[in-house]
Steps between C-alpha positions, in 0.01 A plus 500: 500500500557760768789744483826366638610443763208282597367486861645214707246272660570317823565126523762432237663151521838414328346183351191674361231339719334842539399491130328157518122537476393139473583344736583790725855499629627223264830527321431667168607216274247238618231769561204479266483876465733788600435871538612694193369842610803732465332811622719446809811300589604301810835514677770314311334509154651606173256644242590417139371637175478180301592493132538128419379172652713198420249219550614157613544267198267229629225761580536670160476172314192395705328830420578462128359149494186611692455791252529262202235277654254742653576829321624832638855630525787474744466869577137453598584203724775695675270793551232270637732332740631831635153638539391186689804439714694830524807314354599300194454158659394237247239274662593204276880506525524678833789714358542866405821648356680826580497866407706791364432851603612825655511584872241770591518501875679329788299484818676532839610165644695371199815297569800721589704352217255631241652486152237692308396866501196671362521505125709182469391230261460167681390144434324299771666172599185371669197347332208697365292244691570694819548853365208745532441631151264741331474515122353801317573374149678219311681675221661196324544122537819333380448121493854414402627634830175454705510873578224760522560874484253674732410816677467419864640507854620244750636477852808309613523416868798551729589135467466489118827472312547712195781600257586838359505472123852489357607775266726283282230241384180541300213530750280233349792257479591569866135464603472164330814375670403636840163314474691168534802630687470235772576214261869537420633561856322181610668303222839639601433355849387152377718416197835327567785468250437214261136459599221369276235771478165486325295814434135467409382806304861586436426745226286742705616793703591318816615187308762695295633666818517158671682346204755784502554479872516117494776502241696764701461305828532151357795580271593336174457151646133553587223338290221742459192384313214742430147391409311750289187443291489844325714459188630866472604495867667163458696624197610816684612299797712278280679797358576642851720202568430453868342157459656164416171417321158645446209256487189604319229332705181573693576486870140397566590154364730365784594164348593642161687788660699271729592276200605800288715650784672166580588462132698825531663426834620151418243346729589717809228647701536865617662623817274806465184557300369859466133540400449832326198414291192731469242216478360261760554129507877491459579385855560135413738573217721685747480222754561212255807671362666533844721237661430361846610759755508759224330840523199623313461878515153626389538866397179491293186657646298231324631234730255298719649401830251214526593358161865526574498354845258211427646439163855451637358261759307316239805417284731430793732796444705609799564851384505834679218723370569869537253783441664788318535821696482807283719683748869439570721749668671711234301328220429822304864597484603142420263472203569844358875423522434194281361724230793741525768226480347262243450670168310204349256494790439878470433471128254222560308713753514807272359303208209372713422769744667819386 
């Protein structure tokens, strides 16, 4: 790379359309390929020296399964995707992840309320599926946390949220939490005291955060049932004490999942169902567990809108289907505060991701 500071090219757009190669002028997330040439910057861009990629759970699992079937490694698949597309945008799941790195340069045109300075360590709060990325080397792959340590660089646009890394939490723990930081604030908005809440994939990263927040928002009178198929995660979730019950079931079996959940709720369907699974085909379990005029919130990137919409229609369920938004105002601070104030939650994340 050229010596810093880099030359500033004309035509920078706050939303990153100037980096879209195919099709030209598209927003970078739906673009098939983006420009990851960092020999120059555009107005509003932040250049980051990337150290770690935190890959979306659904994407990482899909790559692992593809490697088991067809050979190769996750590292090779990530390198191939970035070479082809200029970003880590999984063609099968459509998802990416986020990154951790150090600020190298801030181009003119950044927002006036800039929080970071050159040298600060930051985590992106936007998906890798829209983030121009160049990888020189993959140094390590950590399947347990779906993280890759790399040597590389990336650009964040003027509109791209990010967080400065906290000094009081282990970086890998904070990175894992920030990857799913949008989940808990949405739960806080949706859960009412005494509600019946069902969480599919309750033992994963976002699921545990949702369970913690649901108990806080719903209070002691709330009925919180988590569905988790991975036995170690189910056992850990039981010890955390957020849930009224933990059901060990496969959310891809909607009839069996509904029956198991209703057995734990005394026959009551859920006011709110949160889908945090990392596999496809769990849409109908979420819908069948919800009451009429209940809410189903799909936080999982493995969700199919078609399956959810047509499936709800097909079983005559009048439920509100919500697509999870990974961004909520103040979501990074909200989620990091949960780790700081809940010792059991912090220990759980340290064991898994530290």
